[in-house]
C-alpha positions in Angstrom: 15.6 -5.1 -9.0 15.1 -2.4 -11.6 14.8 -5.1 -14.3 11.9 -6.6 -12.3 10.1 -3.2 -12.1 10.7 -2.7 -15.9 9.1 -6.1 -16.5 6.1 -5.3 -14.3 5.5 -2.0 -16.1 5.8 -3.5 -19.5 3.4 -6.4 -18.5 0.7 -3.8 -17.9 1.5 -1.8 -21.0 3.0 1.1 -19.1 6.1 2.9 -20.3 9.2 2.5 -18.2 10.1 6.0 -16.8 12.4 7.1 -14.1 9.6 8.4 -11.9 7.7 5.1 -12.1 10.8 3.1 -11.3 11.5 5.5 -8.3 8.0 5.1 -6.9 8.1 1.3 -7.2 11.4 1.3 -5.4 10.2 3.6 -2.7 7.1 1.5 -2.0 9.2 -1.7 -2.1 11.5 -0.3 0.6 8.8 1.6 2.6 5.4 -0.1 2.6 2.3 1.7 3.9 3.6 5.3 3.3 1.5 8.3 2.4 1.8 10.5 -0.7 4.0 13.1 1.0 6.4 10.4 2.1 6.5 8.9 -1.4 7.2 12.3 -2.9 10.1 12.9 -0.4 11.6 9.4 -1.1 11.4 9.9 -4.9 12.8 13.4 -4.7 15.8 12.2 -2.6 16.8 10.2 -5.7 15.4 12.5 -8.3 15.1 16.1 -7.1 13.5 17.5 -10.2 10.5 15.2 -10.1 7.3 17.3 -9.5 4.6 16.6 -7.0 2.1 16.2 -9.8 4.3 13.6 -11.5 4.4 11.5 -8.4 0.6 11.9 -8.0 0.2 10.8 -11.6 2.5 7.8 -11.2 0.7 6.7 -8.0 -2.6 6.9 -9.9 -1.3 5.0 -12.9 0.4 2.3 -10.9 -2.8 1.8 -8.8 -5.0 1.7 -11.8 -2.7 -0.9 -13.4 -2.7 -3.0 -10.2 1.0 -2.7 -9.5 0.5 -1.0 -6.2 -2.4 -0.8 -3.8 -4.0 2.2 -2.2 -5.3 1.6 1.3 -7.1 4.1 3.5 -8.1 2.9 7.0 -11.0 4.9 8.4 -9.9 8.4 9.6 -6.4 8.0 8.1 -4.7 9.4 5.1 -4.3 7.2 2.1 -1.3 5.0 2.1 0.4 2.9 -0.7 2.0 -0.5 -0.8 3.5 -2.7 -3.5 2.2 -5.9 -2.0 -0.7 -6.7 -4.3 -2.7 -9.7 -5.4 -2.9 -11.7 -2.2 -5.9 -10.1 -0.4 -3.9 -9.6 2.8 -5.1 -7.4 5.6 -3.7 -4.7 7.9 -3.3 -3.9 11.6 -3.3 -0.1 12.4 -2.1 1.5 15.6 -4.7 3.9 17.0 -2.0 6.0 18.6 0.7 6.6 16.0 -0.9 5.3 12.8 1.7 2.6 12.1 0.4 -0.1 9.7 1.6 -3.7 9.4 0.5 -6.5 7.1 -1.6 -9.4 8.4 -2.0 -12.6 6.4 -5.4 -13.6 5.1 -7.8 -14.2 8.0 -8.8 -17.7 7.0 -8.2 -19.7 3.9 -7.8 -18.3 0.4 -9.2 -15.1 -1.1 -11.5 -13.6 -0.3 -10.6 -14.9 3.2 -14.1 -14.4 4.7 -17.5 -15.6 3.7 -20.3 -13.0 3.8 -23.4 -14.1 5.7 -25.4 -12.8 2.8 -23.7 -11.8 -0.4 -26.9 -10.4 -1.9 -26.0 -12.2 -5.2 -22.6 -10.5 -5.5 -19.6 -12.4 -6.7 -17.2 -11.6 -3.8 -13.6 -11.6 -4.8 -12.0 -9.6 -2.0 -12.6 -8.9 1.7 -11.1 -5.9 3.4 -10.3 -6.4 7.1 -8.6 -3.8 9.2 -7.5 -4.7 12.7 -7.2 -1.7 15.1 -5.1 -1.6 18.3 -1.9 -0.3 19.8 1.5 -1.0 18.4 4.3 -2.4 20.7 6.1 1.0 20.7 3.0 2.9 21.8 2.0 0.3 24.3 5.5 0.5 25.8 5.3 4.3 26.0 2.0 4.0 27.8 3.3 1.5 30.3 6.4 3.7 30.9 4.3 6.7 31.8 
């Protein structure tokens, strides 16, 4: 899988570095995690990587389109490596768990605005809010 990450980095003219590879691997294995979690995951593999280095990598990878930064209302920013397909998310109001939801209808941008005001719409961001199965079970048990 490292070779795939190296190819992705080179395709967007980014140097291949150990911190970049570690962040990509962390997000592949742990989608929808916040910055602190990414730092912890990277440091588990590379203890000498600084917080600032991880922040810089997250910014560079987001700017290059290799990862996506999402921030549901009232939540901390999260990152994922699933990009380019305009999928959506469902968020638990109780614990904050996030899961992917396929495109609402059809191909990107998935929804048609009632009035696009002349904009060329290329993406629709939809966030579904609810209670995850674990939190719903906890509420039922109480």
